[in-house]
C-alpha positions in Angstrom: 8.7 5.3 0.2 8.3 7.2 3.5 5.8 9.5 1.9 3.6 6.6 0.7 3.9 4.9 4.2 2.7 8.2 5.8 -0.2 8.3 3.4 -1.2 4.8 4.4 -1.1 5.7 8.1 -3.2 8.8 7.4 -5.7 6.7 5.5 -6.0 4.2 8.4 -6.3 7.2 10.8 -9.1 8.6 8.7 -10.9 5.1 8.7 -10.7 5.2 12.5 -12.3 8.6 12.7 -15.1 7.6 10.2 -15.7 4.5 12.3 -15.8 6.3 15.6 -18.2 8.9 14.1 -20.5 6.2 12.8 -20.0 7.3 9.2 -18.4 3.9 8.4 -20.4 0.8 9.4 -18.6 -2.5 9.9 -20.1 -6.0 10.4 -18.6 -9.1 11.8 -18.0 -12.0 9.3 -16.7 -15.5 9.5 -13.4 -15.9 7.8 -11.9 -19.3 7.5 -8.3 -19.8 6.4 -6.2 -22.9 6.5 -2.9 -21.2 6.8 -3.7 -19.0 9.8 -6.1 -18.9 12.8 -8.4 -15.9 12.3 -9.6 -14.5 15.7 -12.0 -11.9 14.3 -13.0 -10.5 10.9 -15.0 -7.5 9.8 -16.1 -6.1 6.5 -17.3 -2.7 5.4 -18.2 -0.8 2.2 -17.1 2.8 1.7 -17.5 4.7 -1.5 -18.1 1.5 -3.5 -15.0 -0.1 -2.1 -15.3 -3.3 0.0 -12.7 -3.8 2.8 -12.0 -6.5 5.2 -10.1 -6.2 8.5 -9.0 -9.2 10.4 -6.9 -10.2 13.3 -5.1 -13.5 13.1 -2.3 -15.6 14.6 0.2 -17.7 12.6 2.9 -20.1 13.5 6.5 -19.0 12.9 8.8 -21.9 12.1 12.6 -21.9 12.6 14.4 -20.3 9.6 16.9 -22.3 7.6 20.4 -22.2 9.0 21.5 -19.8 6.3 18.7 -17.4 7.1 19.2 -17.7 10.9 22.9 -16.9 10.6 22.4 -13.7 8.6 19.0 -12.2 9.0 17.3 -13.6 12.1 17.5 -11.8 15.4 15.0 -13.9 17.3 16.7 -15.8 20.1 13.6 -17.7 21.5 12.3 -21.2 20.8 10.6 -22.2 17.6 7.9 -22.6 16.6 6.1 -19.6 18.2 2.8 -17.9 17.4 2.7 -14.3 16.2 -0.4 -12.1 16.1 -1.1 -9.6 13.2 -3.8 -7.5 11.7 -4.6 -7.2 8.0 -6.7 -4.5 6.2 -7.4 -5.3 2.6 -9.6 -4.4 -0.4 -11.8 -7.4 -1.4 -13.9 -8.1 -4.4 -17.6 -9.1 -4.6 -16.6 -12.7 -3.8 -14.7 -11.6 -0.8 -11.4 -12.5 -2.4 -8.4 -10.3 -1.5 -7.5 -7.7 -4.1 -4.8 -5.7 -2.2 -3.5 -5.5 1.4 -2.5 -2.3 3.1 1.0 -2.3 4.5 1.1 -3.1 8.2 1.1 -0.1 10.5 0.5 0.1 14.3 -2.6 2.3 13.5 -4.3 -1.0 12.4 -4.5 -1.9 16.1 -6.5 1.3 16.8 -8.7 0.6 13.8 -9.5 -2.9 15.0 -10.4 -1.6 18.5 -12.7 1.1 17.0 -14.4 -1.5 14.8 -14.8 -4.0 17.7 -16.3 -1.3 19.9 -18.7 -0.3 17.1 -19.8 -3.9 16.2 -20.2 -4.8 19.9 -22.5 -1.8 20.2 -20.7 -0.7 23.4 -22.2 2.8 23.4 -25.7 1.4 23.1 -25.1 -1.1 26.0 -23.7 1.7 28.2 -26.7 3.9 27.5 -29.1 1.0 28.2 -27.4 0.1 31.5 -27.2 3.7 32.6 -30.9 4.2 31.9 -32.0 1.3 34.1 -33.3 2.2 37.6 
């Protein structure tokens, strides 16, 4: 499984590079979900594959006593909010087909996508060109 996980990390790293080089173009979209609060969402198409990247927060409820006694290591108060990022393949109706496993590289991908979509480079060039 470690080999496959490494492959996913390498794939996300490649997406970051393609995004930073402008070879992969992303656009902002509205994503409404009733089970989570979506903070930002983006879509792209690469080699006939549509992908969606989104950052969201969800509420974590207290586990059942059985689970908390064995598996839970969280010692804070419930409920609490947790932030996460999802990268997934989507179909032509924007329905999820498959989600990439979470990796911390998704944070870097999200930052690269936000930078591109906000057109930060263009803004910096414009502001530096003003006299």
